[in-house]
C-alpha positions as CSV (number, residue, x, y, z in Angstrom):
1,M,18.9,8.6,21.0
2,D,20.9,11.7,20.2
3,L,20.0,13.9,17.2
4,G,23.4,15.7,17.4
5,E,23.7,19.4,16.5
6,I,20.5,20.9,15.0
7,E,19.8,24.4,13.6
8,D,17.2,25.2,16.3
9,N,14.7,23.5,18.6
10,S,11.6,24.2,16.6
11,P,9.2,21.3,15.9
12,S,9.8,21.4,12.2
13,T,13.6,21.2,12.6
14,I,13.4,18.4,15.1
15,K,11.0,16.4,12.9
16,N,13.2,16.8,9.8
17,K,16.3,15.7,11.8
18,I,14.5,12.6,13.1
19,I,13.4,11.6,9.6
20,E,16.9,12.3,8.3
21,L,18.5,10.0,10.8
22,N,15.6,7.4,10.5
23,P,14.6,7.1,6.9
24,N,11.8,4.7,7.7
25,A,10.2,7.3,9.9
26,A,7.6,9.8,8.6
27,A,6.3,13.0,10.2
28,A,2.8,11.4,10.1
29,S,4.0,8.5,12.4
30,F,4.9,10.5,15.5
31,E,4.0,13.8,17.2
32,I,6.0,16.0,19.5
33,L,4.8,16.2,23.1
34,D,7.3,18.4,24.7
35,I,10.5,20.4,23.8
36,N,13.2,21.7,26.1
37,D,16.5,23.4,25.4
38,K,18.3,20.1,25.0
39,T,15.6,17.3,24.9
40,V,12.4,16.5,23.0
41,K,9.7,13.9,23.8
42,I,7.9,12.3,21.0
43,K,4.9,9.9,20.8
44,G,4.0,7.4,18.2
45,V,0.6,7.8,16.4
46,G,-1.5,5.6,14.2
47,N,0.1,2.2,14.1
48,F,3.0,3.3,16.2
49,V,2.8,3.3,20.0
50,G,5.1,4.4,22.9
51,E,7.0,7.5,23.9
52,I,10.7,8.3,23.7
53,E,12.9,11.2,24.8
54,L,15.6,12.3,22.4
55,T,18.6,14.7,23.0
56,F,20.2,17.3,20.9
57,T,22.4,20.4,21.0
58,T,21.6,23.8,19.4
59,S,22.9,27.3,19.6
60,K,19.5,28.8,18.6
61,L,16.4,28.6,20.8
62,N,13.2,29.0,18.7
63,I,10.0,30.1,20.4
64,Q,8.1,27.6,18.3
65,G,9.7,25.0,20.6
66,Y,7.9,26.5,23.6
67,I,4.5,27.5,22.1
68,L,3.3,24.2,20.9
69,L,-0.4,25.0,21.4
70,T,-1.2,28.0,19.2
71,N,-5.0,28.1,19.6
72,L,-5.5,30.1,22.8
73,G,-9.3,29.4,23.0
74,T,-11.6,32.2,24.1
75,L,-10.3,35.6,25.3
76,I,-12.4,38.4,26.9
77,K,-10.7,41.0,24.7
78,A,-7.9,41.1,22.2
79,D,-5.1,42.9,24.0
80,E,-1.5,42.0,24.9
81,E,-2.2,41.1,28.5
82,Q,-5.0,38.7,27.6
83,I,-2.9,37.1,24.8
84,R,0.1,36.6,27.1
85,D,-2.2,35.1,29.7
86,G,-3.7,32.8,27.1
87,I,-0.2,31.7,25.8
88,L,0.9,31.0,29.4
89,A,-2.2,29.0,30.2
90,K,-1.7,26.7,27.2
91,N,2.1,26.7,27.2
92,P,3.5,27.0,30.8
93,K,7.1,27.0,29.5
94,S,6.5,30.3,27.8
95,K,7.0,32.0,31.2
96,N,10.7,31.5,30.8
97,F,11.4,33.4,27.7
98,Q,11.0,36.9,26.2
99,Y,8.8,37.7,23.3
100,E,7.0,40.5,21.6
101,V,3.3,40.6,20.8
102,S,2.3,42.4,17.6
103,E,-0.2,42.5,14.7
104,I,-3.1,42.0,17.1
105,T,-6.5,41.4,15.5
106,N,-9.8,40.1,16.7
107,D,-8.7,36.5,16.0
108,S,-4.9,36.3,15.9
109,A,-1.6,37.9,16.9
110,L,2.1,37.5,15.9
111,I,4.6,36.4,18.5
112,T,8.3,37.2,17.9
113,G,11.1,35.9,20.1
114,L,13.4,38.4,21.8
115,G,17.0,38.2,23.1
116,E,18.4,34.7,22.8
117,Y,15.1,33.4,21.5
118,T,14.4,33.5,17.7
119,G,11.5,32.8,15.4
120,K,8.0,33.9,14.9
121,I,4.7,32.2,15.4
122,R,1.1,33.3,15.0
123,V,-1.4,32.4,17.7
124,T,-5.2,32.3,17.2
125,Y,-8.2,32.9,19.5
126,Q,-11.8,33.8,19.6
127,M,-13.5,36.7,21.4
128,S,-16.0,36.2,24.2
129,K,-19.5,37.3,23.3
130,D,-21.2,39.6,25.8
131,I,-24.8,38.7,26.5
132,S,-25.5,42.2,27.9
133,K,-24.9,43.5,24.4
134,M,-27.3,41.0,22.9
135,I,-30.2,41.5,25.3
136,T,-29.7,45.2,25.8
137,K,-33.0,45.9,27.6
138,Y,-35.6,44.0,29.6
139,E,-36.9,41.1,27.5
140,R,-40.6,40.6,28.1
141,F,-42.7,37.7,27.1
142,K,-46.0,36.2,28.1
143,Y,-46.3,32.6,29.1
144,V,-49.6,30.6,29.0
145,G,-49.5,27.2,30.5
146,D,-49.7,25.2,33.7
147,V,-46.0,25.4,34.7
148,L,-43.5,28.1,34.2
149,D,-40.0,26.6,34.8
150,I,-36.5,27.2,33.8
151,F,-36.7,25.1,30.7
152,N,-39.7,27.1,29.3
153,V,-37.8,30.4,29.9
154,A,-34.7,28.9,28.3
155,K,-36.7,27.8,25.2
156,H,-38.0,31.3,24.7
157,I,-34.5,32.8,24.8
158,E,-33.1,30.2,22.5
159,E,-35.8,30.8,19.9
160,R,-35.5,34.6,20.2
161,Y,-31.7,34.7,20.0
162,K,-31.0,31.6,18.0
163,S,-28.9,33.5,15.3
164,Q,-26.6,34.8,18.1
165,G,-25.7,31.4,19.4
166,L,-27.6,31.4,22.7
167,V,-27.9,27.8,23.8
168,F,-29.1,26.9,27.4
169,G,-26.4,25.1,29.3
170,T,-23.8,25.8,26.7
171,T,-23.6,29.5,26.3
172,F,-26.0,30.8,29.0
173,A,-27.4,29.8,32.3
174,L,-30.5,31.1,34.1
175,L,-31.1,32.3,37.6
176,K,-34.6,33.3,38.9
177,D,-34.7,36.4,41.0
178,N,-36.5,36.2,44.3
179,D,-38.5,39.2,43.4
180,T,-41.8,37.7,42.1
181,R,-44.8,40.0,41.9
182,N,-48.4,40.0,41.0
183,G,-48.9,42.2,38.0
184,T,-50.8,42.7,34.8
185,P,-51.7,40.4,33.1
186,G,-50.5,37.9,35.7
187,L,-47.6,36.8,37.9
188,V,-44.4,38.6,37.0
189,Q,-41.0,36.9,37.4
190,Y,-37.5,38.2,36.9
191,W,-34.8,36.0,35.4
192,H,-31.1,36.7,35.0
193,V,-29.5,35.4,31.8
194,I,-25.8,34.7,32.6
195,G,-23.1,34.0,30.0
196,I,-21.0,30.9,30.4
197,N,-18.0,29.3,28.6
198,S,-17.4,31.6,25.5
199,F,-20.1,34.0,26.6
200,I,-19.7,36.6,29.3
201,G,-21.9,39.2,31.0
202,Y,-25.6,39.0,32.0
203,S,-29.0,40.6,31.3
204,Q,-32.4,40.4,32.9
205,I,-35.7,39.3,31.4
206,I,-39.2,39.7,32.7
207,V,-41.7,37.0,32.4
208,A,-45.5,37.6,32.7
209,Y,-47.1,34.3,33.7
210,I,-50.8,34.3,32.7
211,G,-51.6,30.7,33.6
212,I,-53.9,28.3,31.8
């Protein structure tokens, strides 16, 4: 099916043209999977199934047709390089056009097309949390029991830093140092707390194992 001449290749323009040519269609009955300079692939949703590729012609290329996924996920820091890398990771076709990054904040940035590419779009993201800034010094705690294992250490960290979102296996992992010493009041172990997923960095805690 050919949509004919359309204003640009942005998702909203394409959706409106499809509905214009197909009065029984509704924006809620299909979603756009992929957009190129001259084609678009759509997929039925809800009670509608199947995929179809449509053609069109346009003299304006809108960046909204190439950045379909605007949530970039987690970034280490909010700067232009990280934002561009995030856009490219989510939208590989963005490699082929020029754009400007501006209005950078801790959770969003404005993307504006340059040259032959028009349009603006705001992308969003979240910042990585640095564990080394949460646990800023050796964390010490005493353990009394018959077994000191990774789960007991994790439980202590989760309870101590619950408000900061530390969850074992989700935002942090643990690695026991080989340096285990006899100390006061008992066996002393060193554990590394390592950020994973949306958390980065690492810190070290000291566990004094007293025993039963």
